[in-house]
N, C-alpha and C positions, 0 to 999 in steps of 0.2 A: 806175647810182645815174643814179636821176633825184634832183633840187634839189628840194627841200621846205625850204618858210620856217614854221617853228611862232609860235606863242606868244612862248616866250623870244627870248631872244638868248642869244648865243653862248658868252652869258662867264654864261649864268646855270645854265650847259646844263651847262660846262662848271664849276661848284660841285656838281655833283650825281653829277660820271662821276668825283673828285675823297675822296667825300662814301666812291663802290663800294667805289674806289682802297681807298680805306685801311678798309674793313672787309673786303675780299679778300684784301687782297696783309700780311700780316704784314710785310718786307721793305718800301722802297718805297727804289727808289734817281732819278736820274737823267743821263741822258747829255746835258755841256751841252760844249757847241761853240765858243762865239762868235759865233756869231749868232748874230742878232732874234729869232730862233724858239724854241731853245733858252735863250737867255736873257731874254723874256717870258716860256716854261711855268716860268720855274724861279725868277722871280719870283711868281708867281699858285699859287704851289705852294708856297712860303715863306708868304707872305701869310696863306691861310686853314687851315697849318697853324699855325700861331701862335695863329690863331682856336680855331679848333676840338678840333685835336693838339699841345694843345705839348710836350710827355712825347716825345714822334717822334721819331726820331731820321729825316734822309733822305740820301741817301751822295748826294755830289758829284764825277760822275766823266768825268775831262775823257780825251780823247787825240791829243795834245800830238801833228807833225808837223810839223813843226820849221823846214823852213822857209816858213811864212802871214805872214802883215800886221803889219807890228811893229805898229799901232795893236790888232790881236784879240790880242798878242799883250798887252800891256798890262790891254786888257778884265780879259784870265783872272785875270792876275795879281792887277790891281786885284780882284778879285769874288775870288778863291777867299781873302783876305789879309781881304776883310767878313766873311766865311761860318764863315772856317776856323773858330772856337770855337763852329760852331749846328752844324757840319751833319757828315758824315762823310766827310770826300775823299780820293780818290782821282784822279792826275793822271800819267798813265803814258805811257813815256819810251823806245818799246822798238822796235827794228827790225820792220819789220813791211812784207811789199808791198803798196809802194799803187799805183796808175794815174802814167801822169804822160803829156802834152801835148807837154811837148817839144824830143821825143828821138826820132829816124830809128830809133834804132836797141837800146833798149829797152823794154820793156812797162813798168816797173816801176824805180822811187828807193825806196827807203828808209831811211826821219829815224833819225834814232841809229844811222843803220850804227856800230859800234861797231866796222868797220874801216879809217876816214876820221873819226878824232876832226878827225883838220887840216885838214880842206873844211865843218863843220859850220857853218850860220850864226850861227846864234850859239849861244854857252853852254847846257847845261844848265839850265830853275829846277835850285835849293839849295830845298829847300823839305821837310821829314822827308820831306812824306806823296808824296812823287813812287817811282812806281816805274819802277827802269832797272834797265839788269844789272849787277851781275853777280844780281840776287837779281830777280827776275820776278814776277807769279805768278802762281800757279797754273792748266794748264792755259795755259801760254804754252809752244805752236813759235816757238826761229828765224826770225824769216824772214816769217811770219806775215801771211795776209792781215789786212789790215784792218776787215777786216765777219766773219774768226774773231775778229781778239783785242778783240772786239767784244762779240762775242756767250760767250762761254769766259768772259770778265769777269763775265758774268752769274755762269756757277755759281763760279765763284771769289767774287763775295760775297755768296751764300749761303748756302756754306759759313764764308764769316766771322762767320754769322748765323743761327749754330746754323740750318740745314737750313731751314728755315724759304722758303716761300709765300714766293718776292720776283720785279716790277717794274721792268725800269727802264723810267723814258718817258722819250719824244723825244718832240720839235718838230715832229715833222714831219707836209704839211697834203698836203691832200689836188689841193687849189690850184697846188700846186710844177709837177708834171708826168700829163704822162696818167702815166706811169706806177703813179706815187705811189696816183693816183687808182685808178687796174685795182687796183693791193693791195688797196686800204681794199675795195671792191668783189665781190672775187673770194679775198678771205681764207682758209686753206681751212683750217688753224688755230686758229680763233675760241675765247672762253671765256665762256660763254653768250651764246651769240649775238652778244654788242657786235663791233662790227667792225672797230672801237679799239685788239683787244686780242688777241694773237696771238702759240702758245708760243715759246717758246727749242726748250729738256731742259724732263727735269724738275723740274716747281713752281718752274722760270724763266721769265716771262714776257718779252712785251717791252707797249705800251701809247702810244695817241699822241691821248691828248686832246685839244688844237686841231685832229684833221684835217677838221674839216671849218670849221676860222677860214680868211679871207684876209687881206692882204696890209696890208686897211686894219685890219680886224680888232686884229692884233698891234698897229700903230701908232697906234691910238688906244686901248692898253689902256699902251703907255706913255708918252703926252700922259699920258692921264688920272692913271693913281697913284703918276709925275713918276722914272721908272724905271731907272733906269742905264741904260746902255746900247753901242753900240759907235759909236765914231764914225768911224771907216771909211764908216758907213752918211750921215752929212754930208758928209763927202768924190766919196761917187760925187753924192750930188746937186748938189754946186756943178761937180763934170764934169759936169751935165750926164744925166743917167744916172737911168730910172724907176727906182719901186721894184718895179716886177716885175724890170728888167733889175744888181738888189743880190746881191750875193754874195760870203759873204766867205770859200768853200773857201781854196784852198792853191795859190801863179798854179802848182804843178807841174800840177793838175789842168785 
């Protein structure tokens, strides 16, 4: 994929992609991690919806990894509280297999492990929209991989919303890694020739509408529109990290 600069900027291109998504898909939800990319995508999406599709309801999905930076948890909490009357919220706190980089003996650790409640890093969030044991969503399998959980949630969301064509929006960007760059370049199951949309299951798709954004674009949008963001990035900046080095993934990863 050769980088080709267009007459329109990435914000203008994103507005066209939003229009396309709202016309093509009856159900739209966003996977919100608490990081800068999904955060700015969420804010941009809601601004667009309020202007052009005020009667549509957007789903908000958060996959909670239990052991994460406290500032990230605070940001997620404030975001859900701010939007819970406007979106369809789903906060998932279920045991799932997550790769760990801090053990020489275990390949995985399991957030919200129901067999080890006594060593949970923090209390379970207490909201009516939190999905937890013993009442998980359909298609959940005990201790399934985090990737499978995210995909299977799309099937559940579709079934909960009339079995209509559904798309999950992701804050993935090609600039982040060669793997993601290659994923957009070699998209096997695209949608109508669009490299940023891919099929997951029957009538379930995922889309990365800011795939061509840079780090600078993300922070420009946050500044220009005054969006709330994860203040962990401010702490990283004070610690001397470059923007490209700032990650909010769980310390275990």
